[in-house]
C-alpha positions in Angstrom: -0.2 18.2 11.8 -0.6 19.8 8.7 -1.6 18.4 5.2 1.5 17.0 4.2 1.6 15.0 7.3 -2.0 13.6 6.9 -2.4 12.9 3.6 0.7 9.8 3.9 -1.3 8.6 7.3 -4.2 8.4 5.0 -2.3 6.9 2.3 -1.1 4.3 4.6 -4.6 3.3 6.1 -6.1 3.1 2.8 -5.5 -0.6 1.8 -5.9 -2.5 5.9 -9.6 -2.8 5.2 -9.0 -4.5 2.2 -5.7 -6.2 3.4 -8.2 -7.7 6.2 -10.8 -8.9 3.9 -8.6 -10.9 1.8 -6.9 -12.5 4.7 -10.2 -12.9 6.3 -12.3 -14.4 4.1 -9.1 -15.9 1.8 -10.9 -14.7 -1.6 -9.5 -12.4 -3.9 -12.1 -12.8 -6.3 -13.2 -9.1 -6.8 -9.4 -7.6 -6.3 -7.7 -7.0 -9.5 -3.8 -7.4 -9.7 -2.9 -4.8 -12.0 -4.5 -2.4 -9.8 -2.6 -3.8 -6.9 1.1 -3.3 -8.9 -0.1 0.2 -9.7 -0.3 1.6 -6.6 2.7 -0.7 -5.3 4.3 1.2 -8.3 3.0 4.4 -7.2 3.8 4.0 -3.4 7.7 2.9 -5.1 8.1 6.3 -6.9 6.2 8.4 -3.7 8.8 6.7 -1.4 11.9 7.6 -4.2 10.7 11.3 -4.4 10.1 11.5 -0.5 14.0 10.0 -0.1 15.2 12.5 -2.5 13.9 15.5 -1.0 14.5 14.2 2.2 10.8 14.3 3.2 10.7 11.8 6.2 6.9 11.6 6.5 6.5 10.5 2.5 9.7 7.7 3.5 8.1 6.8 6.4 4.7 6.2 4.7 6.6 4.5 1.9 7.9 1.5 4.2 4.4 1.4 6.0 2.4 1.1 2.6 5.0 -1.3 1.6 4.2 -3.5 4.8 0.5 -3.5 3.9 0.4 -3.8 0.0 3.5 -6.5 0.1 1.4 -8.6 2.1 -1.9 -8.1 -0.2 -0.4 -8.8 -3.1 1.6 -12.5 -1.6 -2.6 -13.3 -0.9 -3.7 -12.3 -3.8 -1.1 -15.4 -5.8 -1.9 -17.1 -2.7 -5.4 -17.5 -3.5 -6.2 -17.1 -7.1 -7.0 -19.8 -8.7 
């Protein structure tokens, strides 16, 4: 496995602990909405870059990241007072 494959995998799993904690505690007290939006935007740009250079690893990791960040954003909106 190359670094070009490992980096997107690491990127995919980085928010899983936060998603789990937010879901189980039903609290977004220490979660920054703007940080989540920045991560979402960054992921969108990397996914588009992967599409334009035909890099399947970047495209796949982008979709996996969206599957994590979108529910996290939804939970933020749901649990934010």
